[in-house]
N, C-alpha and C positions, 0 to 999 in steps of 0.2 A: 509418436511425437506430434503429428499433425492433429490428432484428436485432443491432445493436451492444449495446444494453442487455440483450437477452435472453441474449446470449453472456456479457456481464459478470456476469450474475446466476446463471450456472451454478454449482452447488455446488463443483465442482472449481476453478473460477477464483476464487471467493470464498475458499475454503479456502487455496489457494496464496498469494493476495494478502495474506490475514490473517497467514500465517506470515512472509512477507517483511516486512510492516509491523512485526510484533512484533520480529523480529531487528534490522532496520535502524533502526527507531525507537528501540529500547532502546540501541543503540550510539550513535546521535546524541544521545540524552538524556544519556548518560554523558559524551560529548565536550563538548556545549554547555552542560550545566547541572550537570556534576559538581562544579564548585567551589562552587556554591550549596548543593548537597546536603551536601557535606563541611563547609560552614560552618554547617549547620543552618538554612538559610533556606528550605528547601522548594522546590518546583517552581513555575515560572511556568506555570500550567495551560493558558493559551491557547497558549503556545509548545509545550508538551508535546503537546497535542491535534494541532496542526498537524504536529508531528514524526512522528506516526504516520499522519496522513491522507495526507501527500504520498507516502511510499513505497507506501502502499496504492493510490493513484491511478496511480502510475507502473507498478507491477506489473500492475495490472488492464489498463491501456492496452496494455502490451506483450503480455500474454497474449491479449487480444481481437484485437489486430492480427495476431498470429501465427496464431490460429485462423481468422480470416476470410481470410487470405492463402493458406491451404492450397488447392491446386487442387480437392480434393474437398469443400470447404466448401459448405454450402447457399447457393445463389444465385450461385455462380461458374460 
């Protein structure tokens, strides 16, 4: 478990996951809350936060899983 978190906190993994979260999260905000924004009602902040956290988690999970599955990964 420690190896998983160490890999998840690598700067390259964090940077890539943040990029994915920014792009995917922004698209989802536009799709899911665009009508509220156009009506001038503002964002539902809790939903907006989760909209960015979920893609970050998915991207991080995928990256860490791929890195740890490589035959030359430490501990394999």
